[in-house]
N, C-alpha and C positions, 0 to 999 in steps of 0.2 A: 482877397487873398485866398490862395488854394493851399491846403495843408493836408499831407498824406503821411500816414504811418505805415511802415512796411515791415511786418513781423516775419522772422525766419524761425519757424518752429524747431528745425533741426539743431540750431545753435542757441536759441533763446535770445537772439540779438534783434535790435530794432534800428532800422534806417528811416530817414525822413526826406520828404520833398516839401519845399516851400516855394511858392510861385506868386508873382504879380501878373495876373492874367492880362490886365490892360497894357502893361509894359512888355509883355511877351518874354519875361525872364523867369527862369526856374533854377533853383539850387537844390543840390542833393547833400544831405548831411549824413555822415558815417555810412557810406555805401559798403555793402558786403562784398566778399570775394567774387561771388556770382553777380557781376554787374548787370546781367540781363534783367534781374529783378527790378532794379531802379529804372533801367531803360524802358522796360515794358510799362511801368507805371507812368513814366513821363509821356509815353505815347498815348496812354489812356487820357491823361490830362490834356494832351494836344499841344504841348510846348516843348521846345528843345532845351536840353540841359546846358546852362550857360556857365555854371561855376560849381565847385565842390568844396564843402567845408568838413573838417574833422573836429570832434570835440576833444580827442586825446589819442595817444598812441595805444592801440589795443594790444592786450596781452593774451587774450583767449581765442582770437580768431584772426585770420589774415584779412586785412582791409582791402577794399576795392578802389580806394581813392586814387592811388597812382595809376592803376590800370585804366580806370574810367577817364581820368584827365588826359592820359596819353592817347587813348583811343579817339576821344572826341576833340582833342586839341584845346581843352579849356583849362583855366587856372584852377589849381588846388590850393586852398588856404589852410594852413596848419597852425596850431597854437605856437606862440613865439618861443617857448622853451622846448618844442619838439626838436629832436636831433636827426630827423630824416635827412639822408644824403642825396636825395633826388630833387629836382627843381620844384619849388613851391613858393607861395607867398606866405608871409608871416602875419598872424593875427595878434595884435597887441591888446593888452588889458584895456578895456573901455572902448575898443574899436567898434564902429558902426559898420557892420557888414551889409552892404546894399544888395537887395534883390528887387530891381525896379525901384518903386517908392517905399518898399518895406525896409526896415532897419532891424537887424539882429544885433543886439548889443552884447559884446563879449565881456564876460567876467572871468578873470583868472581864478580857477577853483581847484587848486592842488589838493592832494590827499590820496586819491586813487592812483594818480600818476603826478609827476612833477608838472607836466604840461597841461593838465586838464583845464578845459574851458566850459562854461555854461553860456548858452545863447538865449538872451531874453528878448521877447517880443511884447507887444502891447498886453496880451492876455495869457501868455504862456511862456514857459522856459524849458529849453532842451538842456538837460543837466548831465548828459553823458553818464558816467558811473559814479557821480558824487552822491546824489540822493536817489534811492530806489524805492519802490512801493513797499513800505513797511520796514525798511532798514536803510543803511547807507552802504556805499561801495567798500569793498575790501581795500585796505590801505597798507598792505605789507610788502609792496613791491620796492619800497625804498625806506630807509631808516626814519626819515622825518615825516613819513606818510600819516601816521595817526595824529600827530599834533597839528599838521597842516589841514587834515580833514576836519578837525575840531573847529578851526577858524573859518574854514570854508562854509561849514554847515551853520554855525551859530553867528558868525559875523557877516556872512554874505547871503546865503540862500534864505535863511530865516528872517532876513531883513526885507525880503520881497513881500508883496501884498498877499494875503491869504487867498485871494480870488484867482491868482495865477495858476493855470493848469501846468502840471509837471509831466514832462515826457522824458523817460529815462532811456538808456541804451540797451538795457537788458530786462528780461521778464521770464517767468515760467520756472517749472521745477528743475530744469537743467542747472539753474543757478540758485536753487532753493528759494525761489520767489513765487508769488501768486501769478495766475494767468492774467491778472489785470494789467492793462497796457498803459494806463495813465492814472494820475491822482491830482491833488491840488496841494499847494503849500499849506493851506489851512488844515486840510485833512491830516496831512503828515504831522503837522505841529501837534495835533491833538492825539493821534493814535500810534505814531511811529515810536517803537520802544527806544530806539537809539536817541531820539530827540527829547525824551523825557528825562534823560540823565542830567543830573544837577551840576556836576563839577567837571572841569577839564580832566582831572586825574581819573575820574570814573569813566569818562568817555574814552580816554586812551586805553584804559584797561579793557573796556568792552571791545575795542578794535584789535586787541592783541591776545585775547584769550578765547579758545574754543572755536576758532574759524577753521573751515575745511582746508586741505592742502591747496596750494596755488595750482592753477590750470596746468595740466600735463604739457610739458614742452614750452612753457611760456617764454623762456628766454630766446628760444629759436623763433617763436612767433614774433616777438618784439623785433628781433634782428631782421626778419623778413620784411616787416613793415617799415623799418628804418632804411633798409637798403633798396626797397622797391623791386 
C-alpha cells in the first residue's frame, strides 16, 4: 500500500492518496480546489488517479472533487446523504471502497455534517472532521449535529482499536489546532478533552458553548460544492 498525506498550510486542510501499487490503482480523498497538488503527488507515486472519494461536504473551502473527476474522467464517490447535484456515485454506510485489493470501509459518521463518513483501513482511519487532534469537529452546521456527533464519537470511532492511526481533514492554527498531522484512537481516548466528558448532556454542552463563529461565507462555499 502507498499512503500519502497532502497538507495545505494556507487553508489548514489535508488531502490523501491511497494506492495499491501492484494493481496500479490510486485514489484521492478530499482533494483541494487546487487539484494540481494531488495530481503532482500522484505523478511522484507513479500511478494514475483512478477514483476520487470525499468524506463530507466541506463548509470552509471549495472542494476539488468535481473538478478532478471531470478533468480526468474518473468516478467521484460521495457519502450517501450528500446533496450534490452533479454526477457522482453514492457511498453507503458499511460499503467497501476498493482501490485494487485494498478496502476502505465506510462508516456513516454524522455530526460535523449530516453526510460525514469515516474510511477505515487495516491500521488507520480517515475521519474527515469528526475527530481532530485534541478535539472534535464543530457540529453547529445543523440542529441535530451535537447529538449525532456524540453517537459518532462514542458509539463508532471509540469502538475502533486503540492502535488505529487517525488522519483528520484539518490541522494547524487556522483551525485552532496543533500542527500535528495525525494521532491514534488510543492517544485521543486518553488525552482528548472532548473524549473525557462523561455524559451525553455534558458533551452536547461542550459542542454548543464557546465555539468560534462559523467559517466566513460557509453557506456560499457549501452551495458551490453542491452545485459543482
